C-alpha positions as a LaTeX table, in Angstrom:
\begin{tabular}{lrrr}
\hline
Residue & $x$ (\AA) & $y$ (\AA) & $z$ (\AA) \\
\hline
Met1 & $-16.47$ & $-0.17$ & $-15.33$ \\
Lys2 & $-19.88$ & 1.19 & $-15.17$ \\
Ala3 & $-20.49$ & 0.67 & $-18.99$ \\
Gln4 & $-18.90$ & $-2.87$ & $-18.54$ \\
Ile5 & $-21.90$ & $-3.67$ & $-16.04$ \\
Lys6 & $-24.30$ & $-2.09$ & $-18.36$ \\
Glu7 & $-23.09$ & $-3.97$ & $-21.29$ \\
His8 & $-22.87$ & $-7.28$ & $-19.32$ \\
Ile9 & $-26.44$ & $-6.96$ & $-18.12$ \\
Asp10 & $-27.81$ & $-6.06$ & $-22.03$ \\
Glu11 & $-26.40$ & $-9.46$ & $-23.09$ \\
Met12 & $-28.09$ & $-11.25$ & $-20.51$ \\
Val13 & $-31.24$ & $-9.64$ & $-21.42$ \\
Gln14 & $-31.13$ & $-10.11$ & $-25.01$ \\
Glu15 & $-29.80$ & $-13.55$ & $-24.36$ \\
Glu16 & $-33.24$ & $-14.34$ & $-22.09$ \\
Leu17 & $-35.47$ & $-12.56$ & $-24.44$ \\
Val18 & $-34.18$ & $-14.71$ & $-27.54$ \\
Lys19 & $-34.79$ & $-17.75$ & $-25.65$ \\
Asn20 & $-38.25$ & $-16.61$ & $-24.63$ \\
Thr21 & $-39.68$ & $-15.76$ & $-28.07$ \\
Gln22 & $-38.16$ & $-19.50$ & $-29.53$ \\
Lys23 & $-40.75$ & $-20.95$ & $-27.07$ \\
Lys24 & $-44.44$ & $-21.33$ & $-27.49$ \\
Lys25 & $-46.57$ & $-19.36$ & $-25.60$ \\
Lys26 & $-45.98$ & $-18.98$ & $-22.27$ \\
Lys27 & $-48.27$ & $-19.11$ & $-19.25$ \\
Pro28 & $-48.53$ & $-15.78$ & $-16.62$ \\
Gly29 & $-46.65$ & $-18.64$ & $-14.23$ \\
Lys30 & $-44.18$ & $-19.02$ & $-16.45$ \\
Leu31 & $-43.29$ & $-15.53$ & $-17.31$ \\
Arg32 & $-43.30$ & $-14.36$ & $-14.06$ \\
Ile33 & $-40.29$ & $-17.34$ & $-13.24$ \\
Phe34 & $-38.45$ & $-15.70$ & $-16.37$ \\
Phe35 & $-38.25$ & $-11.81$ & $-15.28$ \\
Phe36 & $-37.60$ & $-13.48$ & $-11.58$ \\
Ile37 & $-34.49$ & $-15.44$ & $-13.02$ \\
Leu38 & $-33.60$ & $-12.64$ & $-15.13$ \\
Leu39 & $-33.91$ & $-9.98$ & $-12.26$ \\
Ala40 & $-31.59$ & $-12.89$ & $-10.05$ \\
Lys41 & $-28.78$ & $-12.80$ & $-12.65$ \\
Ile42 & $-28.40$ & $-8.95$ & $-12.97$ \\
Phe43 & $-28.59$ & $-9.03$ & $-8.95$ \\
Gly44 & $-25.72$ & $-11.48$ & $-8.88$ \\
Val45 & $-23.95$ & $-9.63$ & $-11.75$ \\
Leu46 & $-23.99$ & $-6.28$ & $-9.86$ \\
Leu47 & $-23.18$ & $-8.13$ & $-6.48$ \\
Phe48 & $-19.84$ & $-9.69$ & $-8.07$ \\
Phe49 & $-19.04$ & $-5.89$ & $-9.47$ \\
Ser50 & $-19.63$ & $-4.21$ & $-6.32$ \\
Phe51 & $-17.10$ & $-7.09$ & $-4.67$ \\
Leu52 & $-14.67$ & $-6.72$ & $-7.13$ \\
Val53 & $-14.78$ & $-2.38$ & $-6.77$ \\
Phe54 & $-14.62$ & $-3.13$ & $-2.85$ \\
Val55 & $-11.62$ & $-5.73$ & $-2.76$ \\
Leu56 & $-9.92$ & $-3.06$ & $-5.40$ \\
Phe57 & $-10.27$ & $-0.17$ & $-3.53$ \\
Gly58 & $-11.80$ & $-0.65$ & $-0.52$ \\
Gln59 & $-8.26$ & $-1.26$ & 0.69 \\
Gly60 & $-7.08$ & 2.13 & 0.65 \\
Ile61 & $-5.49$ & 2.16 & $-2.51$ \\
Gly62 & $-8.29$ & 3.27 & $-4.82$ \\
Lys63 & $-9.00$ & 6.70 & $-3.71$ \\
Lys64 & $-6.48$ & 9.11 & $-6.22$ \\
Glu65 & $-6.12$ & 12.31 & $-4.76$ \\
Glu66 & $-3.04$ & 12.25 & $-7.01$ \\
Ala67 & $-4.34$ & 10.84 & $-10.22$ \\
Thr68 & $-2.93$ & 8.81 & $-12.35$ \\
Pro69 & $-4.14$ & 6.52 & $-15.81$ \\
Ser70 & $-5.46$ & 3.85 & $-14.05$ \\
Ser71 & $-4.25$ & 1.21 & $-16.68$ \\
Thr72 & $-0.76$ & 1.92 & $-15.42$ \\
Val73 & $-1.17$ & 2.16 & $-11.31$ \\
Gln74 & 1.62 & 0.25 & $-9.78$ \\
Ser75 & 2.65 & 0.41 & $-6.24$ \\
Asn76 & 6.59 & $-1.31$ & $-6.09$ \\
Gly77 & 9.36 & $-0.80$ & $-4.61$ \\
Met78 & 7.94 & $-0.15$ & $-0.80$ \\
Thr79 & 9.93 & 0.07 & 1.74 \\
Val80 & 8.41 & 1.67 & 5.48 \\
Cys81 & 11.44 & 1.92 & 7.63 \\
Arg82 & 11.13 & 3.06 & 10.90 \\
Pro83 & 13.11 & 6.38 & 11.55 \\
Gly84 & 16.52 & 6.02 & 12.83 \\
Gly85 & 16.82 & 2.58 & 13.82 \\
Lys86 & 14.42 & 2.74 & 16.13 \\
Thr87 & 13.12 & $-0.39$ & 17.92 \\
Val88 & 9.36 & $-1.55$ & 17.76 \\
Thr89 & 7.27 & $-1.98$ & 21.15 \\
Pro90 & 4.51 & $-3.63$ & 21.91 \\
Glu91 & 2.05 & $-0.88$ & 22.08 \\
Glu92 & 2.51 & 0.52 & 18.71 \\
Ile93 & 1.89 & $-3.49$ & 16.60 \\
Gln94 & $-1.45$ & $-4.12$ & 19.24 \\
Pro95 & $-3.51$ & $-1.84$ & 18.41 \\
His96 & $-3.79$ & $-2.81$ & 14.73 \\
Leu97 & $-4.11$ & $-6.25$ & 15.99 \\
Gly98 & $-7.78$ & $-8.24$ & 15.97 \\
Gly99 & $-9.36$ & $-11.74$ & 16.22 \\
Val100 & $-7.18$ & $-14.05$ & 18.14 \\
Phe101 & $-4.53$ & $-11.90$ & 18.04 \\
Thr102 & $-5.73$ & $-9.49$ & 20.44 \\
Gly103 & $-3.16$ & $-9.36$ & 23.10 \\
Gln104 & $-0.46$ & $-11.14$ & 21.10 \\
Ala105 & 2.01 & $-8.47$ & 20.14 \\
Gln106 & 4.69 & $-9.92$ & 22.32 \\
Ser107 & 4.51 & $-13.25$ & 20.85 \\
Phe108 & 4.97 & $-11.82$ & 17.32 \\
Leu109 & 8.33 & $-9.53$ & 18.97 \\
Asn110 & 9.11 & $-12.59$ & 20.72 \\
Ala111 & 8.71 & $-14.61$ & 17.59 \\
Gly112 & 10.35 & $-12.44$ & 15.12 \\
Thr113 & 13.50 & $-11.64$ & 17.41 \\
Gln114 & 14.47 & $-15.34$ & 17.32 \\
Asn115 & 14.05 & $-16.11$ & 14.27 \\
Gln116 & 15.65 & $-13.15$ & 12.84 \\
Ile117 & 12.50 & $-11.62$ & 10.99 \\
Asp118 & 10.93 & $-8.48$ & 11.72 \\
Pro119 & 8.18 & $-8.39$ & 13.88 \\
Val120 & 6.55 & $-5.73$ & 12.34 \\
Leu121 & 6.65 & $-7.74$ & 9.01 \\
Leu122 & 5.94 & $-10.70$ & 10.57 \\
Ala123 & 2.98 & $-9.45$ & 12.17 \\
Ala124 & 1.75 & $-8.00$ & 8.95 \\
Ile125 & 2.04 & $-10.98$ & 6.85 \\
Ala126 & $-0.09$ & $-12.72$ & 9.63 \\
Lys127 & $-2.75$ & $-9.88$ & 9.84 \\
Leu128 & $-3.28$ & $-9.79$ & 5.70 \\
Glu129 & $-2.83$ & $-14.14$ & 5.33 \\
Thr130 & $-5.54$ & $-14.32$ & 8.50 \\
Gly131 & $-8.37$ & $-11.53$ & 8.03 \\
Asn132 & $-6.57$ & $-10.15$ & 11.05 \\
Gly133 & $-6.75$ & $-13.14$ & 13.18 \\
Thr134 & $-9.99$ & $-14.52$ & 12.03 \\
Ser135 & $-9.82$ & $-17.22$ & 9.40 \\
Asn136 & $-10.30$ & $-20.93$ & 10.21 \\
Ala137 & $-6.39$ & $-21.53$ & 10.13 \\
Val138 & $-5.60$ & $-19.74$ & 12.72 \\
Lys139 & $-8.78$ & $-19.68$ & 15.03 \\
Asn140 & $-9.20$ & $-23.70$ & 14.44 \\
Tyr141 & $-5.58$ & $-24.64$ & 14.25 \\
Asn142 & $-3.36$ & $-21.89$ & 16.02 \\
Asn143 & $-1.57$ & $-21.80$ & 12.12 \\
Pro144 & $-1.43$ & $-17.57$ & 11.12 \\
Gly145 & 0.99 & $-18.81$ & 8.39 \\
Gly146 & $-1.70$ & $-21.42$ & 6.68 \\
Leu147 & 1.51 & $-23.80$ & 6.80 \\
Met148 & 0.14 & $-27.27$ & 5.48 \\
Asp149 & 0.35 & $-30.73$ & 7.70 \\
Pro150 & 3.50 & $-32.67$ & 5.99 \\
Ser151 & 2.18 & $-35.56$ & 7.42 \\
Ser152 & $-1.21$ & $-35.59$ & 5.46 \\
Ser153 & $-2.18$ & $-36.69$ & 1.93 \\
Gln154 & $-0.31$ & $-34.40$ & $-0.43$ \\
Met155 & 0.32 & $-31.91$ & 2.31 \\
Lys156 & $-3.54$ & $-30.97$ & 1.81 \\
Gly157 & $-4.53$ & $-30.26$ & 5.60 \\
Phe158 & $-3.75$ & $-27.02$ & 7.94 \\
Gln159 & $-0.88$ & $-28.23$ & 10.57 \\
Lys160 & $-2.05$ & $-28.09$ & 13.99 \\
Phe161 & $-0.09$ & $-26.27$ & 16.95 \\
Ala162 & $-1.26$ & $-26.37$ & 20.23 \\
Thr163 & $-0.71$ & $-22.88$ & 20.76 \\
Leu164 & $-0.89$ & $-19.87$ & 18.79 \\
Glu165 & 2.32 & $-18.72$ & 20.13 \\
Glu166 & 3.82 & $-22.13$ & 18.70 \\
Gly167 & 1.84 & $-21.26$ & 14.96 \\
Ile168 & 3.33 & $-17.59$ & 15.39 \\
Ser169 & 7.50 & $-19.10$ & 15.91 \\
Ala170 & 6.49 & $-21.24$ & 12.93 \\
Met171 & 5.77 & $-19.00$ & 10.73 \\
Ala172 & 8.55 & $-17.07$ & 11.65 \\
Arg173 & 10.83 & $-19.96$ & 11.05 \\
Asn174 & 9.31 & $-20.61$ & 7.62 \\
Leu175 & 9.56 & $-17.00$ & 6.73 \\
Tyr176 & 13.64 & $-17.04$ & 7.46 \\
Lys177 & 14.03 & $-20.40$ & 5.80 \\
Asn178 & 12.59 & $-19.68$ & 2.90 \\
Tyr179 & 12.75 & $-15.82$ & 2.25 \\
Ile180 & 14.81 & $-13.97$ & 4.40 \\
Gly181 & 17.86 & $-16.52$ & 4.83 \\
Met182 & 17.78 & $-16.75$ & 1.09 \\
Gly183 & 18.56 & $-13.28$ & 0.48 \\
Ile184 & 14.58 & $-12.53$ & $-0.37$ \\
Thr185 & 13.94 & $-9.80$ & 2.01 \\
Thr186 & 12.00 & $-6.93$ & 0.66 \\
Ile187 & 8.16 & $-6.93$ & 0.86 \\
Glu188 & 8.18 & $-6.87$ & $-2.95$ \\
Ala189 & 10.47 & $-9.75$ & $-3.64$ \\
Ile190 & 8.84 & $-12.22$ & $-0.82$ \\
Gly191 & 5.07 & $-11.18$ & $-2.24$ \\
Ala192 & 6.66 & $-12.65$ & $-5.44$ \\
Lys193 & 6.97 & $-16.15$ & $-4.07$ \\
Tyr194 & 4.39 & $-16.30$ & $-1.24$ \\
Ala195 & 1.62 & $-14.67$ & $-3.14$ \\
Pro196 & 2.57 & $-15.00$ & $-6.95$ \\
Pro197 & $-0.17$ & $-13.35$ & $-9.04$ \\
Gly198 & $-1.62$ & $-15.66$ & $-11.67$ \\
Ala199 & $-0.90$ & $-18.71$ & $-9.73$ \\
Ala200 & $-3.20$ & $-21.52$ & $-9.87$ \\
Asn201 & $-4.62$ & $-20.61$ & $-6.40$ \\
Asp202 & $-5.11$ & $-16.98$ & $-7.86$ \\
Pro203 & $-8.45$ & $-16.94$ & $-10.33$ \\
His204 & $-9.09$ & $-13.45$ & $-10.41$ \\
Gly205 & $-5.57$ & $-11.88$ & $-9.94$ \\
Thr206 & $-6.34$ & $-10.50$ & $-6.08$ \\
Asn207 & $-2.50$ & $-11.73$ & $-5.31$ \\
Gly208 & $-1.21$ & $-8.61$ & $-6.99$ \\
Leu209 & $-2.68$ & $-6.91$ & $-3.46$ \\
Trp210 & $-0.29$ & $-8.27$ & $-1.06$ \\
Pro211 & 2.96 & $-6.33$ & $-1.15$ \\
Ile212 & 0.32 & $-3.06$ & $-1.52$ \\
Leu213 & $-1.86$ & $-4.76$ & 1.58 \\
Val214 & 1.57 & $-5.72$ & 3.45 \\
Thr215 & 3.42 & $-2.23$ & 2.99 \\
Lys216 & $-0.25$ & $-0.45$ & 3.98 \\
Phe217 & $-0.18$ & $-2.34$ & 7.75 \\
Val218 & 3.83 & $-2.06$ & 8.01 \\
Gly219 & 3.35 & 1.64 & 7.59 \\
Gln220 & 0.74 & 1.68 & 10.17 \\
Met221 & 2.55 & $-0.35$ & 12.72 \\
Gly222 & 6.00 & 2.22 & 12.23 \\
Gly223 & 7.79 & 0.84 & 10.15 \\
Leu224 & 10.64 & $-2.36$ & 9.49 \\
Ser225 & 13.64 & $-1.95$ & 11.37 \\
Phe226 & 15.35 & $-5.91$ & 10.00 \\
Asn227 & 16.63 & $-5.42$ & 6.36 \\
Cys228 & 15.61 & $-1.87$ & 6.07 \\
Glu229 & 18.06 & 0.53 & 4.08 \\
Ala230 & 16.53 & 4.03 & 4.75 \\
Gly231 & 19.86 & 6.26 & 4.11 \\
Lys232 & 21.63 & 8.13 & 6.45 \\
Pro233 & 18.78 & 10.19 & 8.83 \\
Gly234 & 19.65 & 13.69 & 9.77 \\
Gly235 & 22.32 & 13.67 & 6.21 \\
Val236 & 22.47 & 16.74 & 4.16 \\
Val237 & 21.89 & 16.87 & 0.48 \\
Asp238 & 23.36 & 19.47 & $-2.09$ \\
Thr239 & 20.73 & 20.45 & $-4.06$ \\
Gly240 & 21.90 & 24.18 & $-5.09$ \\
Ala241 & 21.57 & 27.94 & $-3.28$ \\
Ala242 & 18.05 & 28.77 & $-1.99$ \\
Ser243 & 15.48 & 31.12 & $-3.82$ \\
Ser244 & 14.57 & 34.79 & $-2.29$ \\
Gln245 & 11.91 & 32.80 & $-0.11$ \\
Gly246 & 14.20 & 30.51 & 1.31 \\
Phe247 & 13.29 & 27.55 & $-0.71$ \\
Ile248 & 15.88 & 24.84 & $-2.53$ \\
Arg249 & 15.21 & 22.09 & $-4.70$ \\
Pro250 & 14.35 & 19.18 & $-3.02$ \\
Ile251 & 16.25 & 17.11 & $-5.69$ \\
Ala252 & 19.80 & 16.90 & $-6.88$ \\
Gln253 & 20.49 & 17.47 & $-11.05$ \\
Thr254 & 17.27 & 15.78 & $-12.46$ \\
Thr255 & 14.78 & 16.79 & $-14.77$ \\
Ile256 & 11.06 & 17.69 & $-14.36$ \\
Thr257 & 8.90 & 15.20 & $-15.76$ \\
Ser258 & 5.80 & 16.80 & $-15.09$ \\
Pro259 & 4.98 & 20.48 & $-13.88$ \\
Phe260 & 2.09 & 21.78 & $-11.60$ \\
Gly261 & $-1.09$ & 22.47 & $-13.92$ \\
Pro262 & $-3.51$ & 20.46 & $-16.46$ \\
Arg263 & $-2.68$ & 16.91 & $-16.66$ \\
Trp264 & $-5.23$ & 14.06 & $-18.08$ \\
Gly265 & $-8.25$ & 16.11 & $-17.20$ \\
Thr266 & $-7.25$ & 17.17 & $-13.96$ \\
Ile267 & $-4.92$ & 19.51 & $-12.03$ \\
His268 & $-1.92$ & 17.98 & $-11.12$ \\
Lys269 & $-0.95$ & 19.81 & $-7.75$ \\
Gly270 & 2.76 & 19.19 & $-7.45$ \\
Ile271 & 6.25 & 19.04 & $-9.74$ \\
Asp272 & 7.24 & 15.61 & $-10.89$ \\
Tyr273 & 11.47 & 15.24 & $-10.63$ \\
Ser274 & 13.19 & 12.42 & $-11.81$ \\
Cys275 & 14.74 & 10.37 & $-9.45$ \\
Gln276 & 16.65 & 6.54 & $-8.98$ \\
Asp277 & 14.64 & 4.26 & $-7.15$ \\
Gly278 & 16.30 & 3.30 & $-3.26$ \\
Val279 & 19.26 & 5.57 & $-4.60$ \\
Thr280 & 18.49 & 9.02 & $-4.73$ \\
Ala281 & 18.30 & 11.38 & $-1.67$ \\
Ile282 & 15.23 & 13.69 & $-1.05$ \\
Ala283 & 16.25 & 17.07 & 0.55 \\
Ser284 & 14.06 & 19.25 & 2.61 \\
Ser285 & 12.91 & 22.47 & 0.29 \\
Lys286 & 13.25 & 24.62 & 3.55 \\
Ser287 & 13.57 & 24.35 & 7.26 \\
Gly288 & 10.63 & 23.57 & 9.35 \\
Val289 & 9.08 & 20.84 & 11.45 \\
Val290 & 7.43 & 17.39 & 10.46 \\
Glu291 & 4.16 & 16.77 & 10.39 \\
Leu292 & 3.65 & 13.73 & 8.75 \\
Ala293 & 6.31 & 10.65 & 7.67 \\
Arg294 & 4.24 & 7.64 & 6.76 \\
Phe295 & 2.38 & 5.99 & 4.20 \\
Gly296 & $-0.49$ & 7.61 & 3.01 \\
Glu297 & $-3.60$ & 5.71 & 3.41 \\
Ser298 & $-6.69$ & 6.22 & 1.63 \\
Gly299 & $-8.99$ & 8.46 & 3.31 \\
Ser300 & $-6.27$ & 10.23 & 5.34 \\
Gly301 & $-6.43$ & 12.92 & 2.54 \\
Phe302 & $-3.18$ & 11.45 & 1.32 \\
Gly303 & $-4.02$ & 8.10 & $-0.25$ \\
Gly304 & $-2.24$ & 7.28 & $-3.55$ \\
Tyr305 & 1.38 & 9.34 & $-2.05$ \\
Gly306 & 2.90 & 6.35 & $-0.73$ \\
Asn307 & 5.43 & 7.00 & 1.66 \\
Leu308 & 5.25 & 10.55 & 1.98 \\
Val309 & 6.72 & 13.66 & 4.04 \\
Val310 & 4.82 & 17.01 & 4.91 \\
Ile311 & 6.60 & 19.46 & 6.80 \\
Asn312 & 5.26 & 22.84 & 8.60 \\
His313 & 7.38 & 25.76 & 7.40 \\
Gly314 & 5.92 & 28.32 & 9.81 \\
Asn315 & 5.82 & 30.71 & 7.48 \\
Gly316 & 1.99 & 29.36 & 6.39 \\
Tyr317 & 3.09 & 27.24 & 3.85 \\
Trp318 & 3.60 & 23.30 & 4.02 \\
Ser319 & 5.83 & 21.34 & 1.28 \\
Leu320 & 5.03 & 17.76 & 0.72 \\
Tyr321 & 7.68 & 14.85 & $-0.87$ \\
Gly322 & 5.69 & 11.64 & $-1.94$ \\
His323 & 6.46 & 8.29 & $-3.26$ \\
Met324 & 9.45 & 7.68 & $-1.69$ \\
Ser325 & 11.12 & 4.33 & $-1.21$ \\
Ser326 & 12.21 & 5.31 & 2.92 \\
Ile327 & 11.43 & 7.81 & 5.00 \\
Thr328 & 14.52 & 9.09 & 7.28 \\
Val329 & 12.77 & 11.76 & 9.51 \\
Gln330 & 10.09 & 11.15 & 12.03 \\
Glu331 & 6.62 & 13.37 & 13.03 \\
Gly332 & 7.56 & 16.27 & 15.18 \\
Gln333 & 11.08 & 16.55 & 14.25 \\
Asn334 & 12.32 & 19.81 & 13.48 \\
Ile335 & 14.41 & 19.38 & 10.31 \\
Gly336 & 16.84 & 22.02 & 8.60 \\
Val337 & 16.80 & 23.26 & 5.06 \\
Gly338 & 18.39 & 20.33 & 2.74 \\
Gln339 & 18.16 & 17.38 & 5.48 \\
Gln340 & 17.45 & 14.41 & 4.45 \\
Val341 & 13.79 & 13.34 & 4.41 \\
Gly342 & 14.04 & 10.53 & 2.49 \\
Val343 & 14.48 & 7.89 & $-0.68$ \\
Cys344 & 13.68 & 8.05 & $-4.28$ \\
Gly345 & 10.90 & 5.59 & $-4.74$ \\
Lys346 & 7.70 & 4.57 & $-6.35$ \\
Thr347 & 5.43 & 3.60 & $-3.76$ \\
Gly348 & 1.31 & 4.38 & $-3.92$ \\
Gln349 & $-0.20$ & 5.35 & $-7.13$ \\
Val350 & 2.59 & 5.91 & $-9.58$ \\
Thr351 & 3.74 & 5.13 & $-13.21$ \\
Gly352 & 7.20 & 4.75 & $-12.25$ \\
Pro353 & 9.94 & 6.43 & $-9.91$ \\
His354 & 9.90 & 9.93 & $-9.24$ \\
Leu355 & 9.91 & 12.23 & $-6.56$ \\
His356 & 5.86 & 14.28 & $-6.18$ \\
Phe357 & 6.93 & 17.49 & $-4.58$ \\
Glu358 & 4.14 & 20.18 & $-3.40$ \\
Ile359 & 4.20 & 23.32 & $-1.83$ \\
Lys360 & 0.97 & 24.29 & 0.16 \\
Thr361 & $-1.09$ & 26.54 & 1.57 \\
Ala362 & $-2.62$ & 24.11 & 4.51 \\
Phe363 & $-1.52$ & 20.62 & 5.71 \\
Lys364 & $-4.10$ & 18.41 & 3.70 \\
Phe365 & $-4.92$ & 20.50 & 0.55 \\
Gly366 & $-4.08$ & 24.50 & $-0.83$ \\
Gln367 & $-1.82$ & 23.11 & $-3.26$ \\
Val368 & $-0.17$ & 26.14 & $-5.21$ \\
Asp369 & 2.63 & 26.18 & $-8.02$ \\
Pro370 & 6.09 & 25.69 & $-6.61$ \\
Ala371 & 7.76 & 26.74 & $-9.08$ \\
Pro372 & 7.86 & 30.29 & $-7.89$ \\
Phe373 & 9.00 & 29.40 & $-4.59$ \\
Leu374 & 11.96 & 27.57 & $-6.21$ \\
Pro375 & 15.36 & 28.81 & $-7.27$ \\
Gln376 & 15.23 & 29.54 & $-11.24$ \\
Gly377 & 17.09 & 28.37 & $-14.10$ \\
\hline
\end{tabular}
């Protein structure tokens, strides 16, 4: 990125100098104007690239706690399920709502339930589409879904609702009619239609961030409970015998695609196992207490891991399970060896579906090579 900025600035400087030398003698005042214009252009370029970096990395997807090649980073197959079918409450949604959405958690719950839309999904999409309740459409038209007025010329104007509650309900009806009711139920599939990358209204390609950010907001609110397959909570996965230290492999009949150690100029802090996206069950490597079960946000020490679970085994060691498509345990839950913690996926910063598994000497950091702790052969 720095090289691109420098190259762009150098080109502008050279272009301006060539223009300047082709002219006759400049008066001192004109020379000052020339340099002022040049500096203004340079500032504009720097401002643009700064904004681009903020959009790409300021929303919690750019911090690389687990490095991957930047040209192939993806975040797909996203599902954040509410463990055990637990129902959502207004208290879980409200802290994450702002602007005109403040105090409207119950409105999202009512509209979602009445229209067969997951209230958390509804709130997450509304939050993204309106800048968390601050857009012109939602403030002046009570229109969180950006719905166009069918009576206006070529449907160019926003539809106006008498109350925000009516606007939220209309948004829910539209989501059911054009998405959920048509079998388009995952965040990824909804995003491909709702905000398709490369569309005419997406000149900078930022629509590609839509499913990533909606997934992030869903995770903050505790996960989905509608149309969400998270496997069977409490199920036991047979991955083979335990090692002398009491650890089992977290996944059965698989291949190690990337071991612990040097990789791409850094240290890969765990073991990657191949698995089938949305199908392969992930097991707790040892009994313990679930200390973390959520989508890893940038700045938390777990950015880039996607849906992850961290288990404290009570013997000075923790284990981490990353990039899962869904989570089947809750924070604070006691868990036995071999008990299912989630399902294989490709959430977070990944190049494809796999399980990233770590053994650590601390909750956040302290990663060590898991191989000596696991059964050999």
